[in-house]
Backbone as CSV, one residue per row, in Angstrom:
resi,resn,N_x,N_y,N_z,CA_x,CA_y,CA_z,C_x,C_y,C_z
1,UNK,-193.050,131.294,-187.593,-191.890,131.988,-186.986,-191.209,131.112,-185.853
2,UNK,-190.232,131.165,-185.425,-189.628,130.734,-184.303,-189.797,130.906,-182.995
3,UNK,-190.170,130.186,-182.277,-190.447,130.599,-180.922,-189.428,130.903,-180.094
4,UNK,-189.426,132.160,-179.748,-188.184,132.547,-178.780,-188.699,132.909,-177.253
5,UNK,-187.690,131.821,-176.390,-187.944,132.119,-174.675,-187.576,133.593,-174.211
6,UNK,-188.661,133.933,-174.019,-188.213,135.608,-173.492,-188.514,135.653,-171.660
7,UNK,-188.338,134.702,-171.210,-187.942,134.648,-169.727,-186.749,135.041,-169.056
8,UNK,-186.574,135.296,-167.941,-185.303,136.261,-167.745,-184.422,135.119,-166.976
9,UNK,-183.108,135.376,-167.606,-181.985,134.261,-167.381,-182.116,133.935,-166.263
10,UNK,-182.036,134.703,-164.985,-182.102,134.458,-163.250,-180.739,133.811,-162.860
11,UNK,-179.589,134.632,-163.546,-178.353,134.053,-163.075,-178.254,135.142,-161.724
12,UNK,-177.515,134.644,-160.556,-177.320,134.989,-159.435,-175.820,135.323,-159.366
13,UNK,-175.618,136.137,-158.341,-174.061,136.392,-157.629,-174.307,137.212,-156.367
14,UNK,-173.187,137.217,-156.068,-172.965,137.986,-154.445,-171.652,138.214,-154.881
15,UNK,-171.127,138.619,-155.702,-169.559,139.056,-156.063,-169.282,140.196,-155.294
16,UNK,-170.032,141.020,-155.172,-169.788,142.262,-154.571,-170.266,142.449,-153.124
17,UNK,-170.737,141.576,-152.592,-171.445,141.488,-150.908,-173.020,141.823,-151.171
18,UNK,-173.492,141.836,-152.365,-174.966,141.899,-152.111,-175.388,141.473,-153.451
19,UNK,-176.680,140.617,-152.992,-177.007,139.645,-154.064,-177.285,140.218,-155.209
20,UNK,-177.413,139.867,-156.484,-177.947,140.603,-157.800,-178.431,139.377,-158.529
21,UNK,-179.491,139.614,-159.393,-180.542,138.643,-160.303,-180.132,139.668,-161.719
22,UNK,-180.098,138.446,-162.738,-179.824,138.928,-164.014,-181.416,139.041,-164.613
23,UNK,-181.749,139.786,-165.432,-183.120,139.916,-165.843,-182.785,140.000,-167.209
24,UNK,-181.769,139.848,-167.944,-181.689,139.734,-169.192,-182.753,138.246,-169.547
25,UNK,-182.992,138.038,-170.889,-183.838,137.115,-171.541,-182.817,135.604,-171.250
26,UNK,-183.329,135.015,-170.906,-182.653,133.349,-171.256,-181.723,133.101,-172.587
27,UNK,-180.652,132.548,-172.451,-179.707,132.224,-173.107,-179.011,133.519,-173.903
28,UNK,-178.777,134.651,-173.009,-178.753,135.961,-173.647,-177.106,135.651,-173.940
29,UNK,-176.177,136.521,-174.657,-175.248,136.616,-174.970,-174.292,137.809,-174.399
30,UNK,-173.342,137.816,-173.692,-172.779,138.656,-173.094,-172.676,138.704,-171.632
31,UNK,-172.506,139.634,-171.074,-172.595,139.765,-169.557,-174.206,140.046,-169.367
32,UNK,-174.109,139.515,-167.815,-175.400,139.596,-167.197,-176.023,140.991,-166.675
33,UNK,-177.293,141.298,-166.445,-177.548,142.997,-166.044,-178.602,142.822,-165.458
34,UNK,-178.332,143.629,-164.192,-179.340,143.548,-163.014,-180.680,144.680,-163.384
35,UNK,-181.695,144.927,-162.396,-182.518,145.669,-162.687,-182.033,147.469,-162.642
36,UNK,-181.236,147.635,-162.090,-180.153,148.979,-162.313,-179.621,149.476,-163.679
37,UNK,-179.314,148.214,-164.321,-178.581,148.388,-165.591,-177.021,147.868,-165.347
38,UNK,-176.744,147.473,-164.343,-175.011,147.393,-164.110,-175.026,145.949,-164.906
39,UNK,-173.801,145.877,-165.308,-173.248,144.582,-165.469,-172.625,143.852,-165.039
40,UNK,-172.768,142.591,-165.149,-171.524,141.469,-164.422,-171.411,140.250,-164.762
41,UNK,-170.693,139.412,-164.411,-170.657,137.970,-164.965,-170.637,137.241,-163.491
42,UNK,-170.834,136.077,-163.886,-171.242,134.911,-162.451,-169.696,134.741,-162.066
43,UNK,-169.743,134.202,-160.853,-168.681,133.685,-160.310,-167.933,132.466,-161.433
44,UNK,-168.548,131.648,-161.809,-168.062,130.440,-162.642,-167.787,131.115,-164.131
45,UNK,-168.212,132.412,-164.909,-167.782,132.969,-165.642,-166.330,133.815,-165.437
46,UNK,-166.505,134.175,-164.028,-165.009,135.078,-163.728,-163.909,134.120,-163.600
47,UNK,-164.016,132.923,-162.886,-163.063,132.012,-162.710,-162.787,130.959,-164.116
48,UNK,-163.823,130.969,-164.878,-163.077,130.651,-166.390,-162.237,131.883,-167.199
49,UNK,-162.502,133.146,-166.970,-161.914,134.250,-167.621,-160.545,134.284,-167.057
50,UNK,-160.519,133.838,-165.825,-159.399,134.313,-165.208,-158.230,132.952,-165.418
51,UNK,-158.899,131.745,-165.426,-157.969,130.498,-166.050,-157.545,130.689,-167.095
52,UNK,-158.522,131.096,-168.218,-157.832,131.386,-169.572,-156.835,132.135,-169.686
53,UNK,-157.100,133.354,-168.998,-156.029,134.314,-168.909,-154.728,133.935,-168.294
54,UNK,-154.543,133.340,-166.972,-153.920,133.416,-166.087,-152.964,131.695,-165.714
55,UNK,-154.193,130.635,-166.485,-153.782,129.411,-166.173,-152.441,128.707,-166.630
56,UNK,-151.840,129.299,-167.427,-150.385,128.761,-167.786,-149.632,128.980,-166.539
57,UNK,-149.576,129.667,-165.659,-148.747,129.536,-164.720,-149.362,129.639,-163.526
58,UNK,-150.662,129.920,-163.179,-151.062,129.915,-161.948,-152.416,128.865,-161.827
59,UNK,-152.652,128.012,-160.243,-153.754,127.534,-160.469,-154.779,128.562,-159.614
60,UNK,-156.033,128.622,-159.749,-156.989,129.698,-159.605,-158.105,128.971,-159.105
61,UNK,-158.649,129.419,-158.148,-159.610,128.782,-157.077,-160.553,129.984,-156.681
62,UNK,-162.217,129.568,-156.264,-162.573,130.622,-155.798,-163.360,129.757,-154.487
63,UNK,-163.118,130.426,-153.262,-163.607,129.701,-151.880,-165.157,130.045,-151.876
64,UNK,-165.655,131.155,-152.683,-166.919,131.755,-152.211,-167.132,133.007,-151.628
65,UNK,-165.675,133.042,-151.034,-165.325,134.533,-150.523,-163.952,135.080,-151.142
66,UNK,-163.032,134.226,-151.129,-161.916,134.428,-151.630,-161.104,134.307,-152.915
67,UNK,-160.571,134.979,-153.753,-159.909,134.135,-154.962,-158.660,133.950,-154.593
68,UNK,-158.021,132.870,-154.920,-157.052,132.348,-154.553,-155.978,131.781,-155.796
69,UNK,-154.725,132.191,-155.941,-154.103,131.611,-156.649,-152.458,131.335,-156.564
70,UNK,-152.125,130.163,-156.743,-151.011,129.459,-156.513,-150.199,128.805,-157.994
71,UNK,-148.885,128.958,-158.041,-148.288,128.679,-158.996,-147.874,126.859,-158.758
72,UNK,-148.079,126.644,-159.742,-147.938,125.111,-160.216,-146.248,124.942,-159.471
73,UNK,-146.773,123.778,-158.873,-144.947,123.173,-158.578,-144.058,122.995,-159.391
74,UNK,-142.964,123.547,-159.264,-141.443,123.390,-159.770,-140.367,123.235,-159.008
75,UNK,-139.686,121.877,-159.279,-138.895,121.469,-158.504,-137.694,122.561,-158.566
76,UNK,-137.428,123.164,-157.335,-136.295,123.846,-157.086,-136.952,125.544,-156.747
77,UNK,-138.091,125.831,-157.047,-138.743,126.958,-156.842,-139.603,126.936,-155.614
78,UNK,-139.773,128.236,-155.340,-140.936,128.362,-154.136,-142.317,128.293,-154.945
79,UNK,-143.335,128.074,-154.178,-144.508,128.242,-154.503,-145.017,129.651,-154.336
80,UNK,-145.701,130.116,-154.750,-146.163,131.703,-154.886,-147.323,131.257,-154.640
81,UNK,-148.217,132.318,-153.813,-149.916,132.250,-153.262,-149.845,133.731,-153.358
82,UNK,-150.958,133.852,-153.936,-152.023,135.244,-154.174,-153.078,135.345,-153.530
83,UNK,-153.812,135.881,-152.883,-155.201,135.911,-152.802,-155.708,137.429,-152.500
84,UNK,-156.916,137.269,-152.793,-157.958,138.600,-152.895,-159.274,138.589,-152.329
85,UNK,-160.050,139.141,-152.070,-161.460,138.951,-151.996,-162.142,139.545,-153.139
86,UNK,-161.691,140.373,-154.480,-162.317,140.469,-155.614,-161.245,139.929,-156.741
87,UNK,-161.880,139.378,-157.921,-160.881,139.077,-158.957,-160.260,140.329,-159.700
88,UNK,-160.572,141.560,-159.597,-160.100,142.686,-159.903,-158.640,142.736,-158.913
89,UNK,-158.831,142.842,-157.882,-157.695,142.794,-156.898,-156.485,141.496,-157.179
90,UNK,-157.374,140.625,-157.596,-156.302,139.306,-157.774,-155.596,139.625,-159.198
91,UNK,-156.207,139.925,-160.117,-155.589,140.134,-161.308,-154.427,141.078,-161.265
92,UNK,-154.724,142.103,-160.387,-153.389,143.261,-159.877,-152.296,142.777,-159.335
93,UNK,-152.630,141.724,-158.767,-151.654,141.101,-157.891,-150.834,140.074,-158.772
94,UNK,-151.554,139.460,-159.581,-151.030,138.767,-160.231,-150.074,139.230,-161.600
95,UNK,-150.419,140.636,-162.032,-149.715,141.483,-163.022,-148.491,141.712,-162.287
96,UNK,-148.094,141.960,-160.643,-147.283,142.450,-160.417,-146.436,141.315,-159.492
97,UNK,-146.962,139.990,-159.932,-146.056,138.751,-159.388,-145.650,138.250,-160.337
98,UNK,-145.142,138.758,-161.722,-144.994,137.903,-162.748,-143.021,137.392,-162.820
99,UNK,-142.483,138.276,-162.110,-141.158,137.830,-162.261,-140.900,136.257,-161.288
100,UNK,-140.377,135.290,-161.693,-140.036,134.086,-160.955,-139.497,134.360,-159.644
101,UNK,-139.638,133.758,-158.631,-139.018,133.697,-157.705,-137.315,133.114,-157.379
102,UNK,-136.500,133.013,-156.958,-135.139,132.733,-157.022,-135.516,131.250,-156.226
103,UNK,-134.797,130.436,-157.286,-134.858,128.769,-156.773,-134.770,128.579,-155.026
104,UNK,-134.973,127.905,-154.667,-134.715,127.535,-153.238,-133.724,126.599,-153.092
105,UNK,-133.328,126.104,-154.035,-131.889,124.910,-153.994,-131.082,125.315,-154.705
106,UNK,-129.960,125.632,-153.996,-128.532,126.333,-154.656,-128.167,125.426,-156.114
107,UNK,-127.585,125.998,-156.982,-127.038,125.425,-157.815,-126.055,124.384,-157.742
108,UNK,-125.968,123.448,-158.482,-124.600,122.497,-157.747,-123.536,122.891,-158.108
109,UNK,-122.092,122.729,-157.280,-120.952,122.792,-157.205,-120.136,122.150,-158.441
110,UNK,-119.707,123.159,-158.992,-118.815,122.246,-160.108,-117.719,121.398,-159.527
111,UNK,-117.294,120.623,-160.313,-116.812,119.156,-159.946,-115.235,119.761,-159.268
112,UNK,-114.581,120.649,-159.796,-113.191,121.219,-159.541,-113.078,121.924,-158.660
113,UNK,-114.148,122.436,-157.935,-114.213,123.211,-156.869,-114.584,123.225,-155.771
């Protein structure tokens, strides 16, 4: 019989303002779970998920308190910045901010006019 590690995962988070500790077994699949049965993901997992979904357009970082997304630099376009205290709120903002902003530099004039 193969030995299986049944110790607790021990992942921790404070995403919702209070400390939480995962009580599932080590190397479990899926979300972490605390003693109350509520599931959650770590900050690193949340960041990876946000980058996988939005990384083609936004550079996303977590400061420890705030989630920040900035558009990649495109010549002639304004840089967009979105920030929120929770990843869910940031995703709502990114969903609303999908329309590109107007260019900063006006288009070149035609040679004849």
